[in-house]
C-alpha positions as CSV (number, residue, x, y, z in Angstrom):
1,X,0.0,0.3,0.1
2,X,1.2,3.4,-1.2
3,X,2.1,5.7,1.8
4,X,1.5,9.6,1.2
5,X,4.5,11.6,2.3
6,X,4.3,14.3,4.4
7,X,5.1,17.0,1.8
8,X,2.5,15.1,-0.4
9,X,-0.3,15.7,2.2
10,X,0.3,19.7,2.9
11,X,0.2,20.2,-0.6
12,X,-3.0,18.7,-1.3
13,X,-4.4,20.6,1.7
14,X,-2.8,23.9,0.1
15,X,-4.6,23.3,-2.8
16,X,-7.8,22.7,-1.3
17,X,-7.3,25.9,1.0
18,X,-7.0,28.0,-2.4
19,X,-10.0,26.2,-4.0
20,X,-12.0,27.2,-0.8
21,X,-10.9,30.8,-0.7
22,X,-11.5,31.0,-4.3
23,X,-15.2,30.0,-3.7
24,X,-15.8,32.4,-1.3
25,X,-14.4,35.7,-2.6
26,X,-15.4,38.4,-1.3
27,X,-16.3,40.6,-4.6
28,X,-18.9,37.4,-5.6
29,X,-20.2,37.6,-1.9
30,X,-21.0,41.0,-1.9
31,X,-23.1,40.5,-5.1
32,X,-25.5,38.7,-3.3
33,X,-26.5,40.8,-0.6
34,X,-29.8,42.0,-1.3
35,X,-30.3,45.5,-0.7
36,X,-33.7,46.6,0.0
37,X,-35.7,50.1,0.1
38,X,-38.9,50.6,1.9
39,X,-41.6,53.0,1.0
40,X,-44.6,53.8,2.0
41,X,-46.9,55.6,-0.2
42,X,-50.6,57.6,0.6
43,X,-53.4,58.4,-1.6
44,X,-56.6,60.0,-0.9
45,X,-59.7,60.3,-2.7
46,X,-62.4,62.9,-2.0
47,X,-65.9,61.9,-3.1
48,X,-69.3,63.9,-2.7
49,X,-72.0,62.4,-0.6
50,X,-75.3,61.8,-2.2
51,X,-77.3,59.7,0.6
52,X,-78.2,60.8,4.4
53,X,-78.6,58.9,7.2
54,X,-81.6,59.7,9.8
55,X,-83.0,59.1,12.9
56,X,-86.0,60.6,14.2
57,X,-88.9,59.8,16.3
58,X,-91.9,60.5,19.0
59,X,-91.6,61.4,22.5
60,X,-94.9,61.5,24.4
61,X,-95.8,62.9,27.6
62,X,-98.9,61.6,29.3
63,X,-100.3,60.7,33.1
64,X,-100.6,56.9,32.3
65,X,-98.1,54.6,31.1
66,X,-101.2,53.5,28.6
67,X,-101.8,57.0,27.8
68,X,-98.3,57.0,26.5
69,X,-97.5,53.8,24.9
70,X,-100.7,54.2,22.9
71,X,-100.0,57.7,21.5
72,X,-96.5,57.0,20.8
73,X,-97.8,53.9,18.8
74,X,-100.0,55.8,16.9
75,X,-97.9,58.4,16.3
76,X,-94.9,56.0,15.4
77,X,-97.6,54.0,12.8
78,X,-98.1,57.0,10.9
79,X,-94.7,58.4,10.4
80,X,-93.4,54.9,9.3
81,X,-96.0,54.7,6.9
82,X,-95.2,58.2,5.4
83,X,-91.5,56.8,5.3
84,X,-92.5,53.7,3.1
85,X,-94.7,55.4,1.2
86,X,-91.5,57.5,0.2
87,X,-89.2,54.2,-0.1
88,X,-86.6,54.7,1.9
89,X,-83.8,52.4,2.5
90,X,-82.8,50.8,5.8
91,X,-85.7,51.3,7.5
92,X,-85.4,50.3,10.9
93,X,-86.7,50.8,14.9
94,X,-83.3,52.1,16.7
95,X,-85.4,52.7,20.4
96,X,-88.1,52.3,22.5
97,X,-88.3,53.8,25.6
98,X,-90.9,54.1,28.6
99,X,-90.0,55.5,31.7
100,X,-91.9,57.6,34.7
101,X,-91.5,61.0,35.1
102,X,-91.2,62.3,38.4
103,X,-90.9,66.2,39.9
104,X,-88.3,66.5,42.8
105,X,-89.4,69.0,45.4
106,X,-87.9,69.5,48.5
107,X,-85.8,66.3,48.7
108,X,-89.1,64.7,47.8
109,X,-90.0,62.6,44.7
110,X,-93.2,63.0,43.1
111,X,-94.7,60.9,40.4
112,X,-96.4,63.3,37.5
113,X,-96.6,61.0,34.4
114,X,-94.9,59.1,32.2
115,X,-92.8,59.6,28.9
116,X,-92.4,57.2,26.3
117,X,-90.5,57.1,22.7
118,X,-89.9,55.3,20.0
119,X,-87.1,56.3,17.3
120,X,-85.9,55.2,13.8
121,X,-83.3,55.4,11.5
122,X,-83.4,55.6,7.6
123,X,-81.4,56.7,4.7
124,X,-82.9,58.4,1.5
125,X,-81.1,60.6,-1.3
126,X,-80.0,63.8,0.0
127,X,-81.8,66.3,-2.0
128,X,-85.1,64.6,-0.8
129,X,-84.6,64.5,2.8
130,X,-85.6,68.1,3.7
131,X,-89.4,67.8,2.4
132,X,-89.5,64.3,4.1
133,X,-88.3,66.1,7.8
134,X,-90.5,68.3,7.6
135,X,-93.7,65.4,6.2
136,X,-92.5,63.6,9.2
137,X,-93.1,66.3,11.7
138,X,-96.4,66.8,10.3
139,X,-97.2,62.9,10.2
140,X,-96.5,63.0,14.0
141,X,-93.0,63.0,15.0
142,X,-91.7,65.2,17.2
143,X,-87.7,64.8,17.3
144,X,-85.0,64.6,15.1
145,X,-81.8,63.2,16.9
146,X,-79.5,62.9,14.1
147,X,-78.1,63.3,10.5
148,X,-75.2,62.3,8.8
149,X,-74.0,61.8,4.9
150,X,-72.3,59.4,3.0
151,X,-71.7,58.1,-0.7
152,X,-73.0,54.9,-1.7
153,X,-71.3,51.5,-2.1
154,X,-70.3,51.7,-5.3
155,X,-68.8,55.3,-5.3
156,X,-67.1,54.1,-2.1
157,X,-65.4,51.0,-3.8
158,X,-64.8,52.7,-6.5
159,X,-62.8,55.7,-4.7
160,X,-60.8,52.8,-2.3
161,X,-59.7,51.5,-5.4
162,X,-58.4,54.7,-6.8
163,X,-56.9,55.7,-3.4
164,X,-55.0,52.5,-3.5
165,X,-53.4,53.2,-7.1
166,X,-52.5,56.7,-6.0
167,X,-51.0,55.3,-2.9
168,X,-48.5,52.8,-5.4
169,X,-47.8,55.6,-7.6
170,X,-46.9,57.4,-4.6
171,X,-44.7,54.8,-3.1
172,X,-43.0,54.6,-6.6
173,X,-42.2,58.1,-6.9
174,X,-40.9,58.2,-3.4
175,X,-38.4,55.3,-4.0
176,X,-37.3,56.5,-7.4
177,X,-36.4,60.0,-5.9
178,X,-34.2,58.4,-2.9
179,X,-32.4,56.1,-5.1
180,X,-31.2,58.8,-7.6
181,X,-30.3,61.1,-4.8
182,X,-28.1,58.0,-3.8
183,X,-26.8,57.2,-7.4
184,X,-28.3,54.3,-6.9
185,X,-30.6,52.3,-10.0
186,X,-33.7,50.3,-8.9
187,X,-34.4,46.6,-10.0
188,X,-37.3,45.1,-9.1
189,X,-40.2,45.6,-6.5
190,X,-39.7,42.2,-3.9
191,X,-42.9,42.9,-1.7
192,X,-46.0,44.6,-2.0
193,X,-47.9,45.2,1.2
194,X,-51.8,47.1,1.0
195,X,-52.1,48.9,4.1
196,X,-55.7,49.3,3.6
197,X,-58.2,51.7,1.7
198,X,-60.3,52.8,4.6
199,X,-64.3,53.1,4.7
200,X,-65.1,56.7,5.8
201,X,-67.4,57.3,8.5
202,X,-70.6,59.5,7.5
203,X,-70.2,63.2,7.7
204,X,-72.3,64.7,10.6
205,X,-74.2,67.6,9.7
206,X,-73.2,70.7,12.0
207,X,-76.4,73.3,12.3
208,X,-74.0,76.2,10.7
209,X,-73.7,74.2,7.5
210,X,-77.6,73.8,6.4
211,X,-77.7,76.2,3.3
212,X,-79.8,79.7,3.8
213,X,-80.6,79.8,-0.1
214,X,-83.1,76.8,0.0
215,X,-86.9,77.2,-1.0
216,X,-89.0,78.7,1.8
217,X,-90.6,76.4,4.7
218,X,-88.5,73.2,3.5
219,X,-85.9,72.0,5.6
220,X,-82.5,72.7,3.8
221,X,-80.4,69.8,3.9
222,X,-76.9,69.9,2.3
223,X,-74.3,67.2,1.9
224,X,-70.8,67.6,1.3
225,X,-67.8,65.3,0.6
226,X,-66.3,62.1,2.0
227,X,-62.3,61.2,2.1
228,X,-61.3,57.8,1.4
229,X,-57.0,57.3,2.2
230,X,-55.4,54.0,1.2
231,X,-51.4,53.4,1.8
232,X,-49.2,50.8,0.1
233,X,-45.5,49.5,1.1
234,X,-43.6,49.0,-1.3
235,X,-39.9,46.8,-1.0
236,X,-37.4,48.1,-3.5
237,X,-33.9,45.9,-4.3
238,X,-31.2,48.2,-5.7
């Protein structure tokens, strides 16, 4: 059997070491490092509100609970019939309440009657709401608890997609601007993260926002705009 000499053994080891060093060349290792730039873009789309959400109802005070309940039911039925005849959307009861009415005098409580309420909510095209509110009051409604404005679901969906498009473009432009300033060139988008395109909350009307140019004796109801925002995060290699 042939025995490897001392010089031969270390000669082979030297060649193996040389080859090993060649495989981990620093220049080649540097090329494998993935350099990433992370940027987040914002998109904003404003859309007109065309629908109005209304909450109104009937409130009655009387000496007995039966009287209150009977009158509340009578007036509420008339109001609901009116709303249905106007083909309002999302009509639903939002509250029913009957409670004693007390007077306090010299630390004494005296029952003077009962208070009953019944409230409903509905949605309707904004341009039709003013006339309907006036008709509802004539039909028996005694309170208007809230009015808010929103766009249609279809309009919001379109706005969300547009806001996402804007956010993506914004992120790309930010990334290109940064890389150009540093004398780098972008290669490809490695990852995309959609942070969301929010559904805007209905805009609540303020008293001072009612128009003073509306027709006489008609409650003016004027809508406005909703803002849809979206953000997109990109990772760009360079």
